[in-house]
Each structure stands twice: as C-alpha cells, then as structure tokens.
matplotlib code that plots the C-alpha trace (Angstrom):
import matplotlib.pyplot as plt

x = [4.7, 2.1, 5.3, 5.6, 2.4, 2.7, 2.2, 5.9, 5.1, 2.0, 4.4, 7.0, 4.2, 3.2, 6.8, 7.5, 4.2, 4.4, 7.0, 4.9, 1.7, 3.2, 4.6, 1.6, -0.7, 1.6, 1.6, -2.4, -2.4, 0.0, -1.7, -5.3, -4.0, -2.8, 0.9, 2.5, 5.0, 7.6, 9.9, 8.7, 11.7, 13.9, 11.7, 11.9, 15.6, 15.8, 13.8, 15.7, 18.9, 18.0, 16.3, 19.5, 21.5, 18.8, 19.0, 23.1, 22.8, 20.4, 20.3, 16.5, 15.0, 11.8, 13.7, 15.5, 12.4, 11.1, 14.2, 13.7, 10.2, 11.1, 14.0, 11.6, 9.2, 11.8, 12.6, 8.8, 8.7, 11.6, 9.5, 6.4, 8.4, 9.6, 6.2, 3.7, 5.6, 8.2, 5.7, 8.5, 7.9, 6.9, 8.4, 11.9, 11.6, 10.6, 13.6, 16.0, 14.7, 15.6, 19.0, 19.8, 18.6, 20.8, 23.9, 23.3, 22.9, 26.3, 28.1, 26.7, 27.6, 31.2, 31.0, 29.5, 30.8, 34.0, 33.2, 31.4, 28.4, 26.5, 26.2, 26.9, 24.2, 21.8, 18.9, 15.6, 12.2, 10.6, 8.4, 4.7, 4.0, 7.5, 7.4, 5.8, 7.3, 5.2, 5.3, 3.6, 0.6, 1.0, 0.6, -2.6, -4.2, -3.1, -4.9, -8.3, -7.4, -6.3, -9.5, -11.6, -9.5, -10.2, -13.7, -15.4, -13.6, -14.0, -10.2, -9.9, -12.7, -11.0, -7.5, -9.5, -10.9, -7.6, -6.6, -9.7, -10.1, -7.7, -9.1, -12.9, -11.4, -10.0, -12.8, -15.0, -12.5, -10.4, -6.7, -5.4, -1.8, -2.1, -3.9, -1.0, 1.7, 0.0, -0.6, 3.0, 4.5, 2.3, 3.4, 6.8, 6.2, 4.5, 7.1, 9.8, 8.0, 8.2, 12.0, 12.3, 10.5, 13.3, 16.2, 15.4, 12.0, 13.1, 16.7, 19.0, 21.4, 21.1, 22.6, 23.1, 20.0, 18.3, 14.7, 15.7, 12.7, 10.2, 8.9, 8.3, 6.5, 4.5, 3.5, 2.5, 0.3, -1.4, -2.1, -3.4, -5.6, -7.4, -6.0, -8.2, -6.2, -8.0, -7.2, -3.6, -3.3, -4.5, -2.2, 0.7, -0.1, -0.1, 3.5, 4.6, 3.5, 5.5, 8.5, 8.0, 7.3, 10.4, 12.5, 10.9, 11.0, 14.8, 15.1, 12.8, 14.4, 12.6, 10.4, 8.8, 9.2, 12.6, 14.2, 15.2, 11.6, 10.4, 13.2, 11.6, 8.0, 7.4, 8.8, 6.5, 3.4, 4.5, 4.8, 1.4, -0.1, 1.4, 0.3, -3.2, -3.4, -5.5, -7.4, -8.2, -8.2, -7.9, -6.1, -7.3, -8.3, -6.3, -3.0, 0.0, -1.9, -1.3, -4.0, -4.0, -2.6, -0.5]
y = [-23.0, -21.1, -18.6, -18.2, -16.5, -13.2, -9.5, -9.3, -11.7, -9.5, -6.2, -8.1, -9.1, -5.5, -4.3, -6.8, -6.1, -2.4, -1.9, -4.5, -2.6, 0.6, -0.6, -2.6, 0.5, 2.1, -1.3, -0.9, 3.0, 2.2, -0.9, 0.4, 3.1, 0.4, 0.7, -2.5, -1.8, -4.4, -1.4, -1.4, -3.0, -0.4, 2.4, 1.1, 0.7, 4.2, 5.7, 3.4, 4.9, 8.4, 8.5, 7.8, 10.1, 12.8, 12.2, 12.2, 15.7, 17.3, 15.7, 15.3, 11.9, 13.6, 15.6, 12.4, 10.4, 13.2, 13.2, 9.4, 9.6, 12.5, 10.3, 7.2, 9.6, 10.8, 7.1, 6.5, 9.6, 8.0, 4.8, 6.7, 8.5, 5.4, 3.6, 6.5, 8.8, 6.6, 3.9, 1.2, -2.3, -1.9, -5.0, -4.1, -0.4, -1.8, -4.2, -1.3, 0.7, -2.2, -2.4, 1.0, 1.3, -1.5, -0.1, 3.4, 2.9, 0.8, 3.4, 6.3, 4.4, 4.3, 8.0, 9.4, 7.2, 6.0, 2.3, -0.6, -2.6, -0.2, 3.6, 4.8, 4.9, 8.0, 9.1, 7.1, 8.2, 8.1, 5.3, 5.9, 4.3, 3.1, 0.2, 0.9, 3.2, 6.1, 4.8, 1.6, 3.8, 5.7, 2.4, 1.6, 4.9, 5.1, 1.6, 3.2, 6.4, 4.6, 2.8, 5.8, 7.6, 4.9, 4.0, 7.3, 10.1, 11.4, 11.3, 7.7, 6.4, 8.4, 6.5, 3.1, 4.0, 4.6, 1.0, -0.9, 0.6, 3.4, 4.0, 4.3, 6.6, 9.0, 9.0, 10.5, 13.2, 11.3, 12.4, 9.0, 10.2, 12.5, 9.9, 7.4, 9.7, 10.8, 7.1, 5.9, 8.9, 8.3, 4.6, 5.8, 7.8, 5.1, 2.7, 5.0, 5.5, 1.7, 2.0, 4.6, 2.6, -0.1, 2.1, 4.9, 3.3, -0.2, 0.3, 3.3, 2.5, 1.1, -2.0, -3.2, -4.7, -4.1, -4.6, -8.3, -8.8, -7.0, -5.2, -8.2, -9.7, -6.4, -6.8, -10.5, -9.1, -6.8, -9.8, -11.8, -9.0, -9.0, -5.2, -3.8, -1.9, -4.1, -7.2, -6.3, -5.2, -8.5, -10.2, -8.2, -8.9, -12.7, -12.4, -10.1, -12.7, -15.5, -13.2, -12.4, -16.1, -17.3, -14.6, -15.6, -19.4, -19.3, -17.5, -20.3, -23.7, -26.8, -25.1, -28.1, -26.6, -26.4, -23.3, -23.5, -24.3, -21.1, -19.0, -19.9, -19.5, -15.9, -16.6, -19.7, -18.0, -15.4, -18.0, -19.5, -16.0, -15.1, -18.4, -17.9, -21.6, -20.0, -17.1, -16.5, -12.6, -10.6, -7.2, -4.3, -5.1, -2.4, -3.1, -2.7, -1.1, 2.3, 4.6, 4.9, 3.0, 5.7]
z = [41.8, 44.0, 44.8, 40.8, 40.0, 41.8, 41.6, 40.6, 37.7, 36.6, 36.7, 34.5, 31.9, 31.6, 31.3, 28.6, 26.9, 26.7, 23.6, 22.0, 22.8, 21.4, 18.3, 17.5, 17.8, 15.4, 13.1, 13.1, 12.0, 9.3, 8.1, 8.5, 6.0, 3.5, 4.0, 5.0, 7.9, 8.6, 9.5, 13.2, 14.3, 12.8, 14.1, 17.5, 17.2, 16.2, 18.8, 21.3, 20.5, 20.0, 23.5, 25.2, 22.9, 23.3, 27.2, 27.1, 25.2, 27.2, 30.5, 30.5, 29.8, 28.9, 26.2, 25.3, 24.8, 22.7, 20.6, 20.3, 18.9, 16.6, 15.2, 14.7, 13.0, 10.5, 9.8, 9.3, 6.8, 4.8, 4.6, 3.7, 1.1, -0.5, -0.3, -1.1, -3.3, -5.0, -5.1, -4.1, -2.8, 0.8, 2.0, 0.6, 1.9, 5.3, 5.2, 4.3, 7.2, 9.6, 8.1, 8.0, 11.6, 12.7, 11.0, 12.0, 15.5, 15.8, 14.0, 16.1, 19.4, 18.3, 17.0, 20.2, 23.1, 21.2, 22.3, 20.4, 21.8, 24.2, 25.4, 28.7, 31.3, 31.4, 33.6, 33.1, 32.9, 36.2, 37.6, 38.9, 42.4, 42.8, 40.4, 37.2, 34.3, 33.2, 29.6, 30.9, 31.7, 28.5, 26.6, 28.6, 27.7, 23.9, 23.1, 23.5, 22.2, 18.7, 18.9, 19.3, 16.4, 14.0, 14.6, 16.1, 14.2, 10.5, 10.0, 11.3, 8.9, 6.2, 7.2, 7.1, 4.0, 2.3, 3.4, 2.4, -1.3, -2.1, -5.4, -4.2, -1.4, -4.0, -6.2, -3.3, -2.6, 0.2, 0.3, 0.4, 0.1, 2.9, 5.1, 4.5, 5.2, 8.4, 9.6, 8.6, 10.6, 13.7, 13.5, 13.8, 16.6, 18.4, 17.5, 18.7, 22.1, 22.5, 21.6, 24.2, 26.7, 26.3, 26.3, 29.0, 30.7, 31.4, 31.3, 31.3, 28.2, 24.7, 23.4, 19.9, 18.6, 21.9, 20.2, 19.5, 17.1, 19.1, 16.0, 14.2, 17.2, 17.3, 13.8, 14.5, 17.3, 14.8, 12.6, 15.6, 17.0, 13.6, 12.7, 15.8, 18.7, 21.5, 19.8, 19.0, 22.7, 24.2, 21.7, 22.9, 26.3, 25.5, 24.0, 26.8, 29.3, 27.3, 27.4, 31.5, 32.3, 30.6, 32.4, 35.6, 35.2, 34.7, 37.9, 39.6, 40.6, 39.8, 37.1, 35.4, 31.7, 29.8, 30.0, 26.3, 25.1, 27.2, 25.7, 22.3, 23.6, 22.4, 19.0, 18.6, 19.6, 16.7, 14.0, 15.4, 14.7, 11.5, 10.0, 11.3, 13.0, 15.8, 14.4, 10.7, 10.0, 6.9, 6.7, 5.0, 1.4, 0.0, 2.1, 0.0, -3.2, -4.5, -4.7, -8.7, -11.3, -12.8]

ax = plt.figure().add_subplot(projection="3d")
ax.plot(x, y, z, "-o")
ax.set_aspect("equal")
plt.show()
C-alpha cells in the first residue's frame, strides 16, 4: 500500500479531474445566470468529437481543439435559444442536446471514417514537463479566472443578478437575456474544452460516448461545491480522485477494497452530492425562471 499513493497517482488524479473541472466551471456560469444546464454531457461529447475531427481535417491539434470548443459553443447556443428565447423547459432542452450529441457523433464517425465505434488516431495536444497535458494547466488557471469574473467584475455581478432574481435585475436595467446567452455559450466553450481534453489531450482519438457521464458528474460537482468555482473545483478533484484510485487499484494486486465497489465509487459520490447528504446548499434563487411572465 505504501507504493500505491505516489506522484503517479497524483498525476492520474489531475488527469481525471481536468475535464470535470472545465465542465463544472461552465456549469457554474450557466446556472449562476439562471439557466439549468444538464446539457454539459452533450456539449462535452460534441467538443470531444469535433476536436478529433478538426485535428483530422487540419493536421493541427490546436486548431482541432478550437474547432471542438467552437462546436460545443454552437450546441450551447442552441440550448440557450430553446431555453431563453423559446422559453422551453430547460431540463427537456438539455436532455435533447445530450441525445442529439450522442446520435450525431455516432453518425459522423460512420460518415467521415466509414467505420463504427471509434475514429482514427490523430495528433495529441502537447504535454508540459513531459507528463502533464497543457489543458491540465489551463483548467487550474480557469478556476480563479471564473471566480474573479463572477465576484470582482461588473459583468459577473450582473450575471449572478440575472440568476438570483431575473425580474428584479430587468427592473434596474440589466439585460438578463444577453447575460444568460453569454453565460450559456461560455459554459459550452468550457465543456467543449473538457471534451477536447478527453479526446486529444488524454487520448488521441474519439470513441462513442467517451464522456461516460462526466458531464453529469461535473454538474454534481457544481451542486456539491455550492455553485462556487473553488468549491466546484474541489468537488471535481474529489470525483477525479475516486476515478483515478479505482483505475490504479485495478492494476494493484492485493488491493483490500473490491474492484467492483471502486468502479462504482465516482457515481456513488455523485449521488451523495446531488442528494445533499454531506452538504446542504441552495442554488441561485432564479434558477430555471424566465425573466418575465409574458
């Protein structure tokens, strides 16, 4: 056991937590503006696929990552249009984005690569210091930036006002619709970056449903972290640690905890977070509410 908790495990925790941190920051921006975003899973999947497709088309993983982020932002724009302009049910709209992303990526794999299940390998984004991908460091930087934006800038405070009381915000001249659109599209960009990390940061290809519920885990991290950037990042690290430990434990002979239990551990922690058994927290008061009644 003394050989289990090593620098390699710490690196694995950071790798596992990175897509969760990025998607969770996106979830915070969207939900702080008042728009429920269970579409993080679909946005991550979109970003992961188009990052590989973009790299395949251009030969550059940097351009591929940009294309992945852009595609996820388009998915977020569609989600925002349904939720904000059409005033649709935000849970149903998010579910639709997830289902469309799953079906579209499966179709496009067959169309582009003439095969099912996975794409060809492409070039990865580079690692820094030999072992840690550049997007891991990007995630560490984005957390304090999101915190600063929300709590130290006028636009960030307007975003939070739009989520706390959209009617009151509009009454004092805050453009709730604009703020919500910006926040939801930004959430798509960050979720897409998390997806790009999965496909061309941690790996070099895309497989069907490769996000494997990480968008939902990221949303649980938002709730567990009390809708705050540092709280959500800490929760994402906890969930990432659960994922990393179960992977490392399966490769360690004689590990005293059942491998089946370890596989379920990240999802058990997600259920605990969502049900609030450890920490009670309330989301923005205007979450899911429209700016006006007409």
